[in-house]
C-alpha positions as CSV (number, residue, x, y, z in Angstrom):
1,M,-114.1,-5.3,-182.2
2,K,-112.4,-2.1,-183.8
3,S,-109.2,-3.7,-183.3
4,K,-110.5,-6.6,-185.8
5,I,-111.8,-4.4,-188.0
6,L,-108.9,-2.5,-188.6
7,F,-106.7,-5.0,-188.6
8,I,-108.9,-6.3,-191.4
9,L,-109.0,-3.6,-193.3
10,I,-105.7,-3.5,-193.6
11,L,-105.2,-7.4,-194.8
12,L,-108.4,-6.2,-197.3
13,A,-106.0,-3.3,-198.4
14,W,-103.0,-5.0,-199.1
15,F,-105.2,-7.6,-200.8
16,L,-106.3,-4.9,-202.9
17,I,-103.1,-3.9,-204.0
18,G,-102.3,-7.1,-205.3
19,C,-105.3,-6.8,-207.7
20,V,-104.6,-3.2,-209.0
21,N,-103.6,-2.9,-213.0
22,V,-100.2,-3.7,-214.1
23,I,-98.7,-0.3,-215.8
24,T,-96.8,-0.8,-218.6
25,R,-94.0,1.4,-220.0
26,V,-93.7,0.8,-223.7
27,S,-90.9,2.5,-226.0
28,S,-90.7,1.7,-229.4
29,I,-89.0,2.3,-232.5
30,S,-90.0,1.4,-236.4
31,H,-87.1,1.2,-239.2
32,K,-89.1,-0.4,-241.4
33,E,-93.3,-1.0,-242.1
34,V,-94.5,-3.8,-240.2
35,S,-96.7,-5.7,-242.7
36,P,-99.8,-6.1,-241.1
37,G,-101.5,-9.8,-240.5
38,G,-98.4,-11.0,-242.3
39,S,-96.3,-15.2,-240.6
40,F,-94.5,-15.3,-237.9
41,H,-92.0,-17.3,-235.9
42,V,-91.0,-17.0,-232.9
43,L,-87.1,-17.6,-231.8
44,P,-87.0,-19.3,-228.1
45,G,-84.8,-17.4,-225.5
46,N,-83.6,-20.5,-224.4
47,D,-84.5,-23.8,-223.3
48,S,-86.4,-22.3,-219.7
49,I,-90.3,-23.2,-218.9
50,E,-90.0,-18.9,-218.9
51,S,-89.0,-18.8,-222.4
52,K,-91.3,-21.6,-223.7
53,K,-94.2,-19.8,-221.8
54,I,-93.3,-16.4,-223.5
55,V,-92.7,-17.7,-226.9
56,R,-96.8,-19.3,-227.0
57,I,-97.8,-16.0,-225.2
58,I,-96.4,-13.8,-228.0
59,G,-97.6,-16.3,-230.6
60,E,-101.4,-16.1,-229.1
61,E,-100.9,-11.7,-229.2
62,L,-100.3,-12.2,-232.8
63,Q,-102.5,-14.3,-233.9
64,L,-104.8,-11.9,-232.1
65,K,-103.2,-9.6,-234.5
66,G,-104.2,-11.1,-237.4
67,Y,-100.5,-12.5,-238.0
68,K,-100.4,-16.7,-238.8
69,S,-97.2,-18.9,-237.1
70,K,-94.8,-20.5,-239.8
71,K,-91.8,-22.7,-239.7
72,L,-88.5,-20.5,-239.1
73,E,-87.9,-21.1,-243.1
74,D,-91.3,-19.4,-244.0
75,A,-92.2,-16.8,-241.9
76,D,-92.3,-13.4,-243.1
77,V,-91.1,-12.1,-239.9
78,I,-89.0,-13.3,-237.3
79,I,-89.7,-12.3,-233.8
80,S,-86.5,-12.2,-230.6
81,F,-87.3,-11.7,-227.4
82,S,-85.6,-11.3,-224.1
83,A,-88.0,-11.4,-220.5
84,E,-86.3,-10.3,-217.1
85,M,-86.3,-9.2,-213.8
86,V,-84.1,-5.7,-213.8
87,G,-82.7,-4.4,-209.8
88,G,-85.2,-4.9,-207.2
89,K,-86.2,-2.1,-204.3
90,T,-87.0,-2.8,-200.7
91,K,-89.6,-1.0,-199.0
92,V,-89.5,-1.5,-194.7
93,G,-92.2,-0.3,-192.5
94,T,-94.9,-0.1,-190.0
95,I,-98.2,-0.3,-189.3
96,S,-100.0,0.0,-186.0
97,T,-103.0,-1.4,-184.9
98,P,-104.8,0.1,-181.9
99,I,-105.1,-2.8,-179.0
100,Q,-108.4,-2.6,-177.2
101,T,-110.3,-3.8,-174.0
102,S,-113.7,-3.8,-173.0
103,V,-114.7,-1.9,-170.3
104,Y,-118.1,-2.5,-167.9
105,N,-119.4,0.9,-167.2
106,P,-121.8,0.3,-164.0
107,S,-123.4,3.4,-164.6
108,T,-125.2,2.8,-167.6
109,G,-124.7,-1.1,-167.3
110,F,-123.1,-1.7,-170.4
111,S,-119.7,-2.4,-172.0
112,S,-117.5,-0.3,-174.1
113,L,-114.1,-0.5,-175.9
114,Q,-111.3,1.9,-175.1
115,T,-107.8,1.8,-176.8
116,T,-105.1,0.5,-173.9
117,G,-102.2,1.1,-176.2
118,Y,-100.9,0.1,-180.0
119,R,-99.6,-2.9,-181.8
120,S,-96.9,-2.4,-184.4
121,H,-96.3,-4.8,-187.3
122,S,-93.3,-4.5,-189.0
123,Y,-93.2,-5.3,-193.4
124,S,-90.9,-5.8,-196.0
125,T,-92.2,-5.6,-199.4
126,T,-89.9,-5.5,-202.8
127,E,-90.8,-3.6,-205.7
128,H,-89.5,-5.2,-208.9
129,Q,-88.8,-4.2,-212.5
130,R,-90.4,-6.8,-215.0
131,E,-88.8,-5.8,-218.6
132,V,-90.0,-7.3,-222.1
133,R,-88.0,-6.7,-224.9
134,I,-89.1,-7.8,-228.6
135,E,-87.5,-7.2,-232.0
136,F,-88.9,-7.8,-235.2
137,H,-86.4,-9.1,-238.1
138,D,-87.3,-9.1,-241.9
139,G,-87.5,-13.1,-242.4
140,K,-85.6,-13.0,-245.4
141,K,-82.7,-10.9,-244.6
142,L,-82.6,-12.9,-241.2
143,R,-82.1,-16.2,-242.7
144,A,-79.5,-14.7,-245.5
145,N,-77.7,-13.7,-242.7
146,E,-77.7,-10.2,-244.1
147,K,-77.6,-6.8,-242.0
148,G,-80.3,-4.0,-241.2
149,T,-83.2,-7.3,-240.5
150,I,-84.7,-5.3,-237.8
151,L,-87.9,-3.8,-238.5
152,W,-89.9,-3.1,-235.0
153,E,-88.6,-3.4,-231.9
154,A,-90.8,-2.3,-228.0
155,V,-89.4,-2.5,-224.5
156,G,-92.0,-2.9,-222.1
157,K,-91.4,-2.4,-218.7
158,S,-93.6,-2.7,-215.7
159,S,-93.0,-2.5,-211.9
160,G,-94.5,-4.8,-209.2
161,T,-94.7,-6.7,-205.7
162,T,-94.1,-10.1,-207.3
163,G,-91.2,-11.5,-208.9
164,D,-92.8,-13.8,-211.5
165,I,-92.3,-12.4,-214.7
166,I,-94.6,-15.0,-215.7
167,G,-97.3,-13.4,-214.0
168,V,-97.6,-10.5,-216.0
169,A,-96.1,-11.3,-219.0
170,P,-99.1,-11.3,-220.8
171,E,-100.2,-7.8,-220.2
172,I,-96.7,-6.7,-220.7
173,I,-97.0,-8.5,-224.4
174,A,-100.1,-7.5,-224.9
175,S,-99.4,-3.4,-224.1
176,I,-96.3,-4.0,-226.6
177,F,-98.3,-5.4,-229.5
178,E,-100.6,-2.5,-228.6
179,E,-97.9,-0.4,-230.6
180,I,-96.7,-2.5,-233.3
181,G,-95.2,-0.7,-236.4
182,K,-95.1,2.2,-234.7
183,D,-92.6,4.7,-232.7
184,S,-94.0,5.0,-229.1
185,D,-91.6,7.2,-226.1
186,S,-92.4,5.7,-222.8
187,K,-96.3,5.5,-223.6
188,I,-98.4,4.5,-220.8
189,H,-100.9,1.2,-220.6
190,S,-102.5,-0.1,-217.7
191,K,-103.9,-3.9,-218.0
192,A,-106.1,-5.6,-215.3
193,S,-104.4,-8.3,-213.6
194,Q,-103.9,-9.9,-210.1
């Protein structure tokens, strides 16, 4: 019975580790003023499903901040981005759980559990570095192919065991947009996620 409880506790701990907050470190730099509540257009990174989802996530976050979506030729701000997995560290370990057997005590008439050994369970988890980079460009200058178009840029980095960047992109992007227009050196943001 105790070994079952211990095993359940181990599984619960692994589950809770998967449900912890996403900790994102955001670094950003302001080159020129970013007008709050202006219009924007998000350039697609490529034709992938992930890129299309990130375009949607960026657009939704900016609309929450009061910006308005426009066509490329009309937008005050044009946004470019990249999203990628950077490296990955693998952790390997062993967990030992007790092997318990029921032993009958004739003098008391009751059975009790006694530990008779331990069973080892191996595990392997890979921690990935997820990264989203976003640049705000002056729409007029970018359309005219002028230099110095970047108004503001930021990068959000988050580590975790899931290799799916789309699963954590909303939290990373929301953290990045908490810093719109500001200089920020590795500011920590925490968002609840599963």
